[in-house]
Structures are given as C-alpha cells and as structure tokens.
SERO-4910 file (N, C-alpha, C, O; in steps of 0.05 Angstrom, whole numbers):
BEGIN
 pado doro    nc1    nc2    nc3   cac1   cac2   cac3    cc1    cc2    cc3    oc1    oc2    oc3
  Met    A   2042   2555    659   2047   2521    668   2036   2501    674   2017   2497    690
  Pro    A   2053   2478    654   2034   2450    649   2027   2434    672   2047   2434    686
  Trp    A   2011   2423    681   2020   2404    699   2034   2381    715   2035   2371    737
  Gly    A   2045   2381    689   2081   2362    704   2094   2374    720   2105   2367    740
  Asn    A   2092   2400    707   2118   2418    717   2113   2419    758   2132   2415    773
  Ile    A   2095   2423    765   2093   2440    788   2115   2418    800   2122   2396    792
  Pro    A   2121   2437    826   2147   2425    849   2122   2418    869   2107   2435    878
  Arg    A   2122   2387    873   2111   2375    901   2124   2379    916   2148   2378    915
  Pro    A   2108   2386    937   2131   2384    970   2139   2370    982   2129   2377   1003
  Arg    A   2153   2352    986   2169   2342    995   2152   2320   1020   2158   2331   1042
  Ser    A   2139   2303   1024   2134   2302   1052   2149   2291   1066   2170   2280   1059
  Arg    A   2136   2297   1098   2147   2307   1126   2149   2265   1127   2132   2248   1120
  Cys    A   2173   2264   1137   2176   2234   1158   2165   2236   1175   2152   2256   1180
  Gly    A   2165   2206   1195   2143   2212   1208   2161   2222   1243   2149   2225   1265
  Ala    A   2182   2225   1240   2184   2238   1259   2178   2267   1258   2169   2275   1279
  Cys    A   2180   2284   1241   2171   2315   1235   2148   2319   1235   2137   2340   1241
  Val    A   2133   2287   1226   2103   2304   1227   2099   2304   1258   2094   2325   1269
  Val    A   2101   2278   1272   2105   2269   1312   2120   2309   1321   2115   2320   1343
  Leu    A   2130   2317   1308   2144   2349   1316   2131   2370   1311   2133   2390   1325
  Asn    A   2114   2369   1285   2101   2386   1276   2124   2411   1259   2127   2435   1261
  Arg    A   2135   2390   1244   2159   2415   1238   2155   2407   1205   2143   2387   1197
  Glu    A   2165   2423   1191   2178   2417   1164   2195   2397   1161   2206   2390   1182
  Cys    A   2204   2381   1136   2226   2364   1147   2236   2375   1114   2223   2381   1094
  Asn    A   2262   2373   1120   2285   2382   1097   2295   2362   1085   2288   2338   1085
  Ser    A   2321   2377   1072   2346   2347   1059   2359   2344   1082   2370   2322   1085
  Gln    A   2361   2368   1110   2390   2358   1126   2370   2346   1151   2382   2347   1173
  Cys    A   2339   2333   1153   2320   2318   1178   2341   2297   1178   2348   2284   1159
  Ile    A   2350   2296   1201   2362   2256   1210   2348   2236   1215   2352   2211   1212
  Phe    A   2326   2253   1225   2303   2224   1225   2292   2206   1197   2284   2183   1193
  Ala    A   2297   2233   1180   2277   2223   1147   2287   2192   1139   2271   2174   1136
  Pro    A   2315   2188   1136   2323   2160   1133   2317   2141   1151   2321   2117   1148
  Tyr    A   2306   2153   1171   2304   2115   1192   2270   2116   1188   2261   2095   1180
  Phe    A   2251   2137   1193   2226   2142   1203   2216   2153   1179   2208   2177   1181
  His    A   2212   2137   1149   2195   2157   1132   2167   2130   1127   2144   2135   1121
  Cys    A   2179   2106   1130   2156   2085   1119   2135   2095   1134   2137   2114   1150
  Glu    A   2113   2078   1128   2084   2081   1133   2087   2080   1165   2079   2101   1175
  Asp    A   2095   2062   1182   2099   2050   1206   2120   2077   1226   2122   2072   1250
  Gly    A   2135   2102   1216   2147   2114   1212   2149   2132   1250   2162   2135   1271
  Ile    A   2113   2145   1227   2107   2158   1254   2106   2153   1287   2111   2168   1305
  Ala    A   2091   2111   1288   2093   2095   1324   2112   2087   1317   2117   2075   1338
  His    A   2133   2081   1301   2167   2079   1312   2177   2109   1332   2190   2108   1352
  Phe    A   2167   2132   1319   2180   2153   1321   2172   2149   1357   2183   2149   1379
  Val    A   2147   2146   1345   2123   2166   1378   2145   2135   1406   2157   2142   1427
  Ala    A   2144   2110   1397   2155   2094   1415   2180   2109   1429   2185   2114   1452
  Ile    A   2193   2113   1409   2228   2124   1412   2225   2147   1431   2235   2148   1453
  Arg    A   2208   2166   1419   2211   2192   1438   2201   2189   1464   2212   2205   1479
  Asp    A   2177   2170   1476   2172   2170   1482   2187   2163   1508   2182   2176   1528
  Val    A   2211   2135   1507   2226   2129   1525   2245   2139   1525   2253   2146   1548
  Phe    A   2266   2148   1495   2289   2161   1500   2294   2187   1501   2315   2197   1507
  Thr    A   2260   2204   1492   2271   2237   1484   2288   2251   1465   2312   2252   1462
  Val    A   2272   2261   1455   2271   2274   1421   2308   2280   1427   2322   2270   1409
  Lys    A   2321   2293   1448   2345   2302   1453   2355   2287   1451   2365   2283   1429
  Asn    A   2359   2265   1476   2373   2244   1473   2376   2221   1439   2394   2206   1432
  Val    A   2358   2226   1431   2358   2210   1406   2372   2231   1375   2382   2224   1354
  Val    A   2368   2246   1382   2393   2257   1362   2417   2263   1378   2437   2261   1364
  Asn    A   2420   2270   1405   2450   2249   1414   2466   2235   1409   2490   2235   1404
  Ile    A   2442   2214   1412   2461   2185   1398   2466   2180   1372   2485   2167   1364
  Leu    A   2444   2195   1355   2449   2188   1328   2468   2203   1310   2475   2196   1287
  Ala    A   2475   2225   1324   2491   2258   1298   2507   2237   1307   2502   2217   1293
  Pro    A   2527   2230   1330   2560   2227   1318   2566   2205   1305   2590   2204   1298
  Leu    A   2552   2187   1300   2553   2153   1300   2559   2159   1260   2557   2184   1256
  Pro    A   2561   2152   1246   2573   2151   1213   2544   2143   1208   2529   2129   1221
  Val    A   2540   2158   1184   2507   2146   1171   2511   2119   1167   2489   2110   1163
  Ser    A   2527   2102   1166   2521   2074   1145   2510   2057   1187   2498   2037   1194
  Asp    A   2518   2068   1193   2518   2054   1228   2488   2072   1242   2481   2070   1266
  Arg    A   2475   2090   1220   2455   2103   1242   2422   2090   1232   2402   2099   1243
  Phe    A   2420   2070   1212   2393   2060   1211   2395   2033   1224   2374   2021   1224
  Trp    A   2426   2010   1240   2429   2001   1261   2412   2014   1285   2389   2008   1292
  Ala    A   2436   2038   1297   2417   2042   1315   2397   2058   1319   2389   2063   1341
  Ser    A   2386   2068   1298   2356   2068   1307   2338   2052   1298   2315   2059   1299
  Asp    A   2345   2031   1289   2329   2001   1298   2330   1988   1320   2313   1973   1329
  Thr    A   2357   1996   1331   2359   1983   1367   2344   2008   1377   2321   2001   1379
  Leu    A   2347   2027   1382   2331   2040   1391   2298   2038   1397   2285   2039   1418
  Leu    A   2287   2033   1356   2265   2020   1364   2272   1998   1383   2270   2003   1407
  Phe    A   2279   1975   1376   2274   1951   1395   2266   1954   1423   2246   1946   1435
  Glu    A   2288   1968   1431   2287   1970   1460   2261   1990   1473   2251   1980   1492
  Ala    A   2251   2014   1465   2231   2026   1467   2208   2005   1462   2198   1997   1483
  Gln    A   2195   1993   1435   2184   1974   1451   2169   1955   1469   2146   1951   1477
  Ala    A   2213   1935   1477   2205   1928   1488   2208   1940   1526   2207   1927   1547
  Trp    A   2212   1961   1522   2206   1978   1552   2179   1995   1563   2173   2005   1584
  Leu    A   2164   1992   1529   2131   2003   1541   2124   1971   1549   2124   1965   1573
  Gln    A   2120   1956   1533   2114   1925   1536   2118   1917   1565   2097   1910   1576
  Asp    A   2147   1917   1584   2156   1921   1608   2166   1944   1615   2191   1946   1614
  Pro    A   2154   1962   1622   2170   1977   1638   2191   1980   1662   2202   2001   1669
  Val    A   2196   1953   1674   2206   1949   1698   2228   1930   1687   2250   1936   1694
  Tyr    A   2227   1918   1677   2256   1891   1659   2271   1914   1625   2294   1922   1620
  Gly    A   2249   1917   1615   2254   1932   1586   2259   1898   1576   2247   1878   1583
  Cys    A   2285   1904   1554   2293   1889   1533   2312   1861   1562   2304   1838   1559
  Pro    A   2328   1864   1580   2335   1835   1593   2318   1834   1606   2324   1842   1629
  Ala    A   2284   1825   1603   2265   1813   1616   2277   1782   1618   2291   1769   1603
  Pro    A   2261   1776   1649   2276   1749   1653   2260   1724   1635   2235   1724   1640
  Gln    A   2269   1703   1617   2241   1684   1612   2246   1663   1618   2266   1651   1612
  Pro    A   2215   1648   1640   2225   1628   1656   2222   1592   1641   2220   1573   1656
  Asp    A   2223   1590   1618   2228   1580   1603   2257   1578   1589   2270   1562   1575
  Gln    A   2260   1602   1603   2301   1608   1580   2316   1593   1593   2327   1585   1572
  Asn    A   2332   1576   1615   2331   1550   1629   2324   1545   1659   2332   1553   1681
  Pro    A   2305   1525   1649   2290   1514   1677   2299   1493   1692   2288   1477   1706
  Ser    A   2323   1498   1686   2336   1477   1702   2362   1482   1728   2375   1467   1742
  Trp    A   2358   1524   1722   2370   1526   1737   2376   1530   1768   2396   1537   1781
  Asn    A   2344   1519   1775   2361   1517   1811   2362   1499   1832   2356   1498   1856
  Phe    A   2381   1477   1804   2391   1451   1806   2416   1456   1814   2430   1438   1823
  Asp    A   2428   1487   1812   2464   1481   1808   2462   1485   1844   2478   1471   1858
  Leu    A   2442   1504   1859   2445   1519   1890   2445   1488   1904   2433   1468   1895
  Pro    A   2462   1490   1926   2459   1474   1934   2435   1467   1955   2419   1484   1961
  Ile    A   2434   1448   1962   2410   1431   1978   2421   1433   2008   2442   1425   2017
  Ile    A   2401   1444   2021   2410   1445   2053   2382   1434   2063   2359   1441   2058
  Pro    A   2393   1410   2084   2368   1396   2084   2360   1406   2113   2375   1422   2123
  Glu    A   2335   1397   2131   2314   1417   2137   2316   1413   2164   2307   1428   2181
  Asp    A   2334   1385   2170   2340   1391   2211   2384   1396   2206   2405   1385   2215
  Ala    A   2378   1415   2187   2400   1420   2192   2405   1454   2209   2393   1476   2209
  Pro    A   2431   1443   2224   2418   1471   2254   2428   1502   2244   2446   1508   2229
  Tyr    A   2408   1518   2260   2406   1541   2238   2439   1552   2255   2443   1547   2279
  Pro    A   2456   1563   2241   2487   1577   2247   2469   1602   2257   2449   1614   2250
  Gly    A   2484   1604   2276   2484   1625   2307   2500   1620   2319   2518   1604   2313
  Phe    A   2497   1641   2350   2512   1644   2366   2505   1614   2389   2481   1607   2390
  Ser    A   2517   1605   2400   2517   1597   2413   2513   1603   2443   2524   1623   2453
  Lys    A   2496   1584   2462   2494   1598   2482   2513   1603   2507   2508   1615   2528
  Ala    A   2536   1588   2496   2559   1594   2516   2576   1623   2497   2600   1629   2503
  Thr    A   2568   1632   2485   2587   1651   2477   2565   1677   2488   2573   1698   2480
  Leu    A   2551   1679   2496   2526   1702   2507   2527   1713   2529   2516   1700   2546
  Pro    A   2533   1725   2534   2547   1738   2566   2509   1731   2590   2487   1738   2582
  Pro    A   2513   1721   2609   2499   1709   2626   2485   1746   2642   2496   1768   2643
  Ile    A   2457   1737   2652   2448   1761   2650   2451   1769   2679   2453   1755   2699
  Pro    A   2450   1792   2678   2461   1794   2720   2442   1789   2742   2422   1803   2739
  Gly    A   2440   1776   2759   2404   1780   2779   2391   1750   2769   2379   1738   2786
  Glu    A   2395   1738   2736   2381   1716   2735   2383   1696   2720   2386   1695   2696
  Ala    A   2380   1671   2743   2385   1648   2727   2379   1634   2694   2389   1617   2679
  Ser    A   2356   1652   2694   2348   1643   2676   2349   1658   2653   2347   1682   2656
  Ser    A   2353   1645   2616   2362   1660   2597   2341   1678   2582   2345   1683   2559
  Ser    A   2314   1689   2598   2297   1717   2597   2302   1728   2590   2325   1729   2596
  Gln    A   2297   1748   2574   2306   1781   2579   2283   1788   2586   2285   1809   2574
  Met    A   2259   1790   2596   2243   1807   2603   2243   1807   2633   2248   1790   2650
  Pro    A   2236   1832   2636   2243   1830   2673   2227   1823   2685   2205   1821   2673
  Pro    A   2227   1816   2714   2201   1812   2735   2190   1824   2723   2196   1842   2707
  Ser    A   2157   1810   2737   2138   1820   2723   2134   1842   2740   2117   1856   2731
  Asp    A   2146   1852   2766   2137   1876   2785   2142   1898   2764   2123   1915   2761
  Asp    A   2156   1900   2754   2180   1914   2742   2166   1921   2706   2180   1931   2689
  Ile    A   2146   1916   2704   2137   1921   2682   2115   1943   2677   2109   1952   2655
  Asp    A   2102   1951   2711   2094   1966   2711   2098   1989   2715   2081   2005   2708
  Glu    A   2123   1995   2727   2141   2023   2724   2150   2024   2699   2148   2046   2688
  Leu    A   2162   2001   2682   2183   2009   2647   2151   2018   2634   2151   2042   2628
  Gly    A   2132   2008   2630   2102   2009   2606   2107   2039   2610   2119   2046   2590
  Ala    A   2104   2058   2625   2105   2085   2623   2128   2098   2600   2127   2111   2579
  Ile    A   2144   2091   2613   2174   2089   2599   2182   2081   2575   2193   2096   2558
  Val    A   2175   2049   2571   2172   2044   2545   2146   2047   2528   2151   2053   2505
  Phe    A   2123   2044   2532   2114   2053   2519   2099   2085   2513   2074   2082   2509
  Gly    A   2107   2111   2513   2092   2133   2518   2085   2140   2540   2096   2159   2551
  Asn    A   2061   2123   2551   2054   2128   2569   2053   2135   2589   2068   2127   2606
  Arg    A   2033   2156   2595   2040   2169   2613   2019   2172   2632   1998   2182   2626
  Arg    A   2024   2165   2658   2006   2153   2685   2002   2188   2706   2022   2200   2716
  Pro    A   1976   2196   2707   1990   2214   2734   1989   2207   2757   1974   2189   2764
  His    A   2010   2224   2779   2013   2205   2800   2007   2217   2823   2009   2204   2844
***
C-alpha cells in the first residue's frame, strides 16, 4: 500500500482532547474549538458553565448561530474567571465619573428625620427622658439582664 493512501486519523477538537474522547463527525464542539487555542477556550467555558450546560445551550440553536453562541460563552467565561463576583457586568470606574452629581445634596445642618419628643409617650414615674432604671434597681436587674447568678 503506498504511503499516500493511508487514511489519517482525524485530529480531535479541543473539547474532545479535554474530555479525553474520540472526536467524530457528529461532535457538536468540533467547529468551534478546533484552533490552537481550542483547548484553553473549552477549559475556560467548561470551568464556568459545565459541559452539560454548554451542550444544552448549543444543541437547540441553528448551526448558523452556534459560532456566535460559543464565542459569547467564551467571552463570559473569561470575564467571570477574571472577576468572579461581577463577571461581564463589572462596573467600570471611568465609565461615568459624574454619576454622583445627580444625587441630591443634603446640607450638614439638616435636622435628622425621626420622632419628635412630643410623639413619645412619657415614662411613668420619672420626670427625665432617661431610659435607665434608678441606680438602686440595677443591682437587682443585673442578674436577670446579664444572666449572672448570684448566690443568695
């Protein structure tokens, strides 16, 4: 048999290399992870989305939209790996530097909104507005309030 007629084994796509399986003509990943960076791209997508979710995203799409979807998955996976908290919608500090000028400015001497003293009920038996019990009652309440038991 001449050397030119030997069938060459089809090279595996990056996804099949990572998954350690044979790559056949029906492989859903082959058209999108075949380049030199296919392994690194698939690893990033697998780490973020898992293989099952990637298949569930790509399979129902028409073939014409799968490249766009795989490219979007790669973009989002790389963004999430760089910033796991925000991912793609990470806030950019220089995006809109004048955002705080739209907020209302409250003067420092503005009264604190709250209850006026007229709306509070008076404390029975006391002329002051103090909420503390008289000092002779603190010894009696200490064991109850603070959970300390005193031998009697």
